[in-house]
N, C-alpha and C positions, 0 to 999 in steps of 0.2 A: 594620564588621569582618566580620560574618557573610556579607556579599555576596561576599567573596573566598574563602570556604570552598568546597571541592570538593563535588560531590554526595555523594561517599562520606562526607565529614565530616558533612554535614547529615543524611544518612540515619542515621548513628550516633546523632546527637542526637534525631532523630525517633523512633528505636526505643525511646527511653526516655520518649517522650511530650512532647517539646519542641515546643510549638505554634508558637513563634516561628521555629524552624528550618524547620518545615513551611511557614510563610508565605513564608520566603525561597526555598524550593524552588518554591513556586507562582509567585511573582513572576518567577523565572528562566525558567520553562518554559511559562507559560500562553499567551503570544502565538504562539510557533511551533506549539504543539499546536492552538490555535484555528484558525490558518491552514490546517493540514493537513485538519482535520475539515471546516471550512467549504468547502474546495475540493471535497470529496467529496459533501457533501449540500446545500450552498447554502441552508441555512435557519438563520437566526441563533438562533432559540429552541432548536431541536434541537441545534445546535452547542454552545450554552451548557450544555444539559442533559448532553450527552456529556462536555464538559469537566469539569463538576462531578462527574459519576459517576466519571470516570477518576481524578481527584485523591482522591475519597473512597475509592476502591479502594486507592490508595497508603496512605492513612491506616489503613485496615483491616488492611493487610498490614505495617504498620510494624515489627512485631517480627521479621519474617522477610525484610525487604528486603535486597537486595545490588546494588551497582553498582560497576563498575571505574572508569569515568571519568564517565559521564553516565547519568542516570535516563531520558533521553529515549526510548531504544529500548523500555523497559518501558512508558512512558506511551503510546507509539505502538501497541504491541501491545494494551494495554487498550482504547484508543480504537477500534482496528480492530474488536475484538470487540463493542464497543458499537454501532458502525455496522452491522455484520453483523446484530446482533440487531434493530436498528431497521428495516433493510430487510426482514428476514424477517417481523417483526411487522406492518409496513405493507404487506407483499407488494409491495414496490417492485422492479421489474426494471430493473437497470442497462442502459444502452444499449451495453454491452460496449466494443468497441474504439473506438467514437465518443467515449465519455466519456474513455477513456485518451488518445486522440489530442488531444482538445480541452484536457485538463488539461496535457499536455506542451507544447502550443502556447502556452498562456497563461503558462507559467512564465517569470518575469523575474528573480527574485532569484538571487544567486550560489549560495545553498544549494540552491535549486530546480533550477538547471542541473546542479549536481553530482549530485543525486538522479536527475534525468532521465538523466544519463549512466550512472549506476550501473544504473538500470533497463534502459536500452538494452543495456548490457554483459551483464546477466543474461539478457535475451531472446536476444541473439546467441549466448551460450554454450550455451543450450538448443537453438537452431536448428541449430548445428553438429553436435549429437549425433543429429539426425534424419536419416532416409533422404533421399536427394536429391529424389525426387518430392514427398515430404511437405513438405520445406523450400521447394521451388519453389512448390508450390501455396499455401502460407501466404504467402510473400513477395509473389507476384503478386496474391493476394486482398487482403491487409491493407495492403501498402505501395504497391502500384500500382493498387489499386481495380479490378482486372480482374474480369469476371464469370466464373462457373463455366464457362459455355460457351466463353468466350475462352481460359481456362486449359486446358480439355480439348482444344481445337483445337491450341494451341501445344505442349502436352506430349504430344499423341497419347494421351490417356487418356479413359476414359469419364467423363461428368459425375458419375456416382455415386462413382467412384474419387476424383475431385477433392474432392467434398464430404466423403468419408470421411477423406481426408488432412488437410483443413483442420480438421475436427472433432477428429481425434486430435492434431494439432499444438497446438490450443488447450487440449485436456485436459492435455497434457504441460506446457505453459507455466503453466497454472493451478497444477498440482501443484508445479512447481519454485518458482514465486513465493511460494506459500503456505508452502513449507518453507524459504524463504530465511532465512539468519541475519541479513540486513540488515534492521533494524527498519523503516526508512523505506520499503523496497520493499514491505513487507507492505500498507501502506495503498494503494499504487497497484495491488496485485494484486487489490483489491476490484473494480476496473474490469473484471477478466477473469472474475470469478466466474460470471456468467451468460451468457457467450458460447456460442453454439451453432454 
């Protein structure tokens, strides 16, 4: 019977210390959360640690939890922070757009395709706001794999101007994705955190 309860109903029970309700919530969400974290760090032991820490954080916050429909966005946010902490602690540098592109290319499940589509839409929305040269420099560099020299020749800009435009475009994208309300996008924004 508890399996058909909404996250909102389970959270209400968890807030009063109901461990069975917490178990039902864990059973419902651990697999998708595990899959997201594993895609980012690719290490089974560390993924399990982050998963455990994320759910323990939910239990610690049980008296102040709130969810409209699903607890997943909050779990994603907590896990994202755990991953960032892990990368900073281990001084791991993400390979930037290569990681983002490889993650997007490997997505096969329907939910993943939806998330990839949302991420692409978020990026496109930000690119439209950028000045023409900045947008072109970014697109030619990241989507067409053109060199700085090639872009400079095509757009009749100095190589330094091309570099500056790409760097600023990436900065704006990082900021937009990190501030995005879409919980799932926040995970993928990690792949942009250390772009230069």
